[in-house]
Residue frames as qw, qx, qy, qz and C-alpha x, y, z in Angstrom:
[[0.494, -0.269, -0.826, 0.003, 24.22, 12.03, -18.51],
 [0.408, -0.663, -0.028, -0.627, 21.76, 13.17, -15.90],
 [0.003, -0.287, 0.793, -0.537, 22.46, 12.67, -12.23],
 [0.328, -0.348, -0.877, -0.042, 20.20, 10.20, -10.46],
 [0.220, -0.597, -0.548, 0.543, 19.33, 12.98, -8.02],
 [0.143, 0.192, 0.277, 0.931, 18.61, 15.71, -10.57],
 [0.297, 0.190, 0.314, -0.882, 15.86, 18.23, -10.04],
 [0.407, 0.451, 0.792, -0.065, 12.34, 17.10, -10.94],
 [0.069, -0.033, 0.439, 0.895, 11.54, 18.52, -14.34],
 [0.477, 0.110, -0.016, -0.872, 8.27, 19.69, -15.83],
 [0.712, 0.080, -0.545, -0.436, 7.38, 16.20, -17.16],
 [0.447, 0.002, -0.842, 0.302, 8.10, 14.44, -13.86],
 [0.547, -0.596, -0.129, -0.574, 5.63, 14.17, -11.01],
 [0.147, 0.273, -0.814, 0.492, 6.69, 13.51, -7.42],
 [0.754, -0.393, -0.208, -0.483, 4.54, 11.31, -5.21],
 [0.153, -0.400, 0.846, -0.317, 4.92, 8.86, -2.43],
 [0.756, -0.044, -0.492, -0.430, 3.61, 5.32, -2.20],
 [0.488, -0.326, 0.732, -0.345, 2.88, 2.48, 0.14],
 [0.653, 0.172, -0.654, -0.343, 2.93, -1.00, -1.33],
 [0.581, -0.293, 0.641, -0.408, 1.45, -3.79, 0.76],
 [0.539, 0.242, -0.749, -0.299, 1.99, -7.36, -0.41],
 [0.724, -0.251, 0.428, -0.479, -0.14, -10.08, 1.12],
 [0.032, 0.209, -0.967, -0.144, 0.72, -13.76, 1.02],
 [0.551, -0.251, -0.630, -0.486, -2.14, -16.20, 0.31],
 [0.437, -0.377, 0.465, -0.671, -4.21, -16.31, 3.53],
 [0.111, -0.013, 0.984, -0.138, -5.21, -19.55, 5.18],
 [0.262, 0.587, 0.737, -0.209, -8.89, -18.50, 4.85],
 [0.202, 0.147, 0.420, 0.873, -9.27, -16.61, 1.57],
 [0.185, -0.665, -0.608, -0.391, -12.98, -16.01, 2.00],
 [0.464, -0.757, -0.331, 0.320, -12.56, -14.44, 5.50],
 [0.442, -0.269, 0.169, 0.839, -9.60, -12.35, 4.28],
 [0.100, 0.304, 0.501, 0.804, -11.47, -10.96, 1.27],
 [0.285, -0.762, -0.560, -0.158, -14.68, -10.26, 3.29],
 [0.459, -0.730, -0.191, 0.470, -12.74, -8.22, 5.85],
 [0.428, -0.151, 0.298, 0.840, -10.37, -6.58, 3.36],
 [0.047, 0.346, 0.536, 0.769, -13.07, -5.38, 0.96],
 [0.330, -0.720, -0.541, -0.282, -15.94, -4.70, 3.39],
 [0.541, -0.788, -0.178, 0.236, -14.00, -3.27, 6.36],
 [0.609, -0.383, 0.160, 0.676, -10.39, -2.40, 5.60],
 [0.345, 0.322, 0.408, 0.782, -10.65, -0.58, 2.26],
 [0.154, -0.834, -0.385, -0.364, -13.53, 1.68, 3.48],
 [0.588, -0.734, -0.084, 0.328, -11.47, 2.46, 6.62],
 [0.599, -0.162, 0.287, 0.730, -8.30, 3.15, 4.60],
 [0.252, 0.580, 0.447, 0.633, -10.16, 5.44, 2.13],
 [0.293, -0.917, -0.258, -0.085, -10.87, 7.79, 5.06],
 [0.673, -0.364, 0.003, 0.644, -7.12, 8.37, 5.68],
 [0.145, 0.941, 0.034, -0.304, -6.45, 12.11, 5.10],
 [0.038, -0.735, 0.536, 0.413, -4.16, 12.85, 2.15],
 [0.574, 0.047, 0.791, 0.208, -4.78, 9.52, 0.36],
 [0.260, 0.470, -0.334, -0.775, -4.81, 10.32, -3.36],
 [0.743, 0.242, -0.453, -0.429, -5.44, 6.87, -4.81],
 [0.582, -0.293, 0.729, -0.209, -5.88, 3.28, -3.59],
 [0.672, 0.375, -0.509, -0.386, -5.18, 0.53, -6.11],
 [0.696, -0.295, 0.640, -0.137, -5.21, -3.22, -5.70],
 [0.002, 0.254, -0.866, -0.430, -4.09, -6.06, -7.87],
 [0.761, 0.196, 0.132, -0.604, -6.82, -7.84, -9.83],
 [0.925, 0.272, -0.240, -0.112, -6.62, -11.52, -10.49],
 [0.913, -0.220, -0.019, 0.343, -3.60, -13.76, -9.90],
 [0.078, -0.926, 0.343, 0.140, -0.27, -12.09, -9.13],
 [0.899, 0.333, -0.157, 0.238, 2.58, -13.50, -11.25],
 [0.500, -0.792, 0.295, 0.189, 5.82, -13.61, -9.29],
 [0.672, 0.663, -0.320, 0.082, 8.95, -13.40, -11.50],
 [0.482, 0.329, -0.646, 0.492, 11.43, -13.65, -8.59],
 [0.250, -0.289, 0.562, -0.734, 10.96, -14.51, -4.93],
 [0.250, 0.138, 0.906, -0.312, 8.40, -16.60, -3.10],
 [0.136, -0.193, -0.679, -0.696, 5.43, -17.49, -5.35],
 [0.182, -0.510, -0.822, 0.178, 2.78, -17.19, -2.64],
 [0.055, 0.136, 0.078, -0.986, 1.72, -13.52, -3.30],
 [0.162, 0.531, 0.830, -0.058, -2.07, -13.22, -3.17],
 [0.093, 0.911, 0.381, 0.129, -2.83, -9.51, -3.34],
 [0.472, -0.020, -0.065, 0.879, -0.94, -6.25, -3.74],
 [0.045, -0.911, -0.404, 0.060, -2.34, -2.92, -2.50],
 [0.481, 0.134, 0.024, 0.866, -0.78, 0.39, -3.48],
 [0.126, -0.889, -0.382, 0.219, -1.69, 3.69, -1.76],
 [0.473, 0.429, 0.113, 0.761, -0.61, 6.99, -3.23],
 [0.293, -0.830, -0.281, 0.382, 0.10, 10.27, -1.37],
 [0.298, 0.951, -0.071, 0.049, 1.59, 13.63, -2.33],
 [0.360, 0.643, -0.598, 0.315, 4.92, 12.88, -0.63],
 [0.591, -0.063, -0.744, 0.306, 6.50, 10.80, 2.13],
 [0.019, -0.061, 0.468, -0.881, 5.79, 13.50, 4.75],
 [0.594, -0.070, -0.126, -0.792, 2.10, 13.46, 3.78],
 [0.745, -0.032, -0.650, -0.147, 2.11, 9.67, 4.00],
 [0.404, -0.003, -0.715, 0.571, 3.67, 9.64, 7.46],
 [0.249, -0.048, 0.274, -0.928, 1.28, 12.38, 8.67],
 [0.670, -0.079, -0.401, -0.619, -1.67, 10.38, 7.24],
 [0.724, -0.099, -0.681, 0.046, -0.77, 7.26, 9.23],
 [0.228, -0.003, -0.599, 0.768, -0.31, 9.25, 12.39],
 [0.420, -0.203, -0.069, -0.882, -3.89, 10.51, 12.09],
 [0.589, -0.053, 0.641, -0.489, -6.75, 8.71, 13.96],
 [0.833, 0.408, 0.009, -0.373, -7.95, 7.31, 10.61],
 [0.503, 0.584, -0.636, 0.032, -4.47, 6.09, 9.73],
 [0.162, -0.337, 0.832, -0.411, -4.03, 4.47, 13.15],
 [0.752, 0.109, 0.417, -0.499, -7.48, 2.81, 12.80],
 [0.799, 0.492, -0.270, -0.216, -6.53, 1.34, 9.41],
 [0.294, 0.527, -0.768, 0.212, -3.21, 0.11, 10.76],
 [0.419, -0.202, 0.731, -0.500, -4.92, -1.50, 13.75],
 [0.823, 0.270, 0.139, -0.480, -7.49, -3.08, 11.44],
 [0.599, 0.524, -0.598, -0.095, -4.75, -4.75, 9.38],
 [0.080, -0.367, 0.860, -0.346, -3.79, -6.59, 12.53],
 [0.687, 0.075, 0.486, -0.535, -7.25, -8.20, 12.56],
 [0.875, 0.417, 0.064, -0.239, -7.28, -9.70, 9.08],
 [0.757, 0.471, -0.350, 0.288, -3.49, -10.20, 8.66],
 [0.570, -0.805, 0.138, -0.091, -2.15, -10.55, 12.24],
 [0.848, -0.230, 0.277, 0.389, 0.96, -12.55, 11.31],
 [0.079, 0.864, -0.260, -0.424, 3.60, -10.15, 9.97],
 [0.387, -0.258, 0.784, 0.410, 5.17, -13.03, 8.05],
 [0.421, 0.505, 0.741, 0.138, 2.11, -12.92, 5.75],
 [0.239, 0.936, 0.251, 0.058, 2.49, -9.28, 4.75],
 [0.572, -0.075, 0.072, 0.814, 5.21, -6.93, 3.52],
 [0.080, 0.946, 0.295, -0.105, 4.89, -3.13, 3.55],
 [0.570, 0.069, 0.151, 0.805, 7.08, -0.65, 1.68],
 [0.037, 0.936, 0.240, -0.256, 6.97, 3.16, 2.02],
 [0.581, -0.050, 0.319, 0.747, 8.79, 5.35, -0.52],
 [0.211, 0.715, -0.046, -0.665, 8.98, 8.61, -2.33],
 [0.632, 0.268, 0.634, 0.357, 8.58, 8.22, -6.05],
 [0.160, 0.619, -0.170, -0.750, 8.77, 10.28, -9.21],
 [0.772, 0.509, 0.376, -0.061, 7.35, 9.72, -12.61],
 [0.299, -0.527, 0.510, 0.611, 10.02, 9.60, -15.32]]
């Protein structure tokens, strides 16, 4: 049996991710306008960002509160690259912008993590 912390093998790829989960906003139209026209273009300028994915269509919640509206997933080479990216002027601008369209932290959850493909 392999250890949970075994060395990454040839078939496994290490990365880091940031998952942002947004609850349904009070004003969906205003949220979407800002998110798609302002926030995504700002975030795509963050150095080291490898891929930016968002959920498409309704989000089905299997467990937990059912009010999830949109999930964004950002991919970086590793957690250090992710932290460095958000310390950059572009990363700080994207973080400040999030406060404009989702100012209430109870409406958003953010998770940062190293990951590996298995």
